[in-house]
C-alpha angles and dihedrals in degrees: 000000000000117000129194119235112283096023116134111267090227087072088071084079107083095213094049092046097052093042088054091048091054092045091053092061124084102184121076090222096047120141103245099185146347121240121212121187127188137175121243117213114260089223091073126084118242090256092051092047093050091048091049092051093046092050092050094047091048094049101040103033116012096045087055092054103265124129109233121208098196124192123177119199128193098196125168114246128222088266091060093249127116116277103195117186142150133228119201122190109200129198117236100210133073111254131210139163090289095051131253126003132177125338113261103228093190089068089064098055114127093226090062090069092057090046091052091048091053094045091048090053091049091048093048095045092050091052093046089052092048089053091047091239113156098224135095136186131216123214094208123096117260088249092055091047092051092048092051092048091052093053098038 
């Protein structure tokens, strides 16, 4: 659990946090959270992958005021190789010492997802270069990559 500065310490407890999130909503169809999932390069160790995900969540979500419930998984894919990835559940409301305030509508903008994808790729590629690992990722869809290659 990653809390922004000024958030109540009790929100470090997953059960208390998500109960408080539900209690803050009035509508039965309210959006309680946003989930973000991203792949971690197989070339990294578990420790390196967890560190990479924590740094990204801190910089892109927590520093902007969101609470990030980060989970990193090192599953085995259908090919028998590691399939490391992270899931982050993000709160949708500003949070202060007294709990939740208003929803921050800017956090729900579609363009933020593309921004996060690009920043994740930059973050990963920088770390891979620092570790002298000969691999890189691209935030664009495969279709966009193919289109660019055709017209390059």
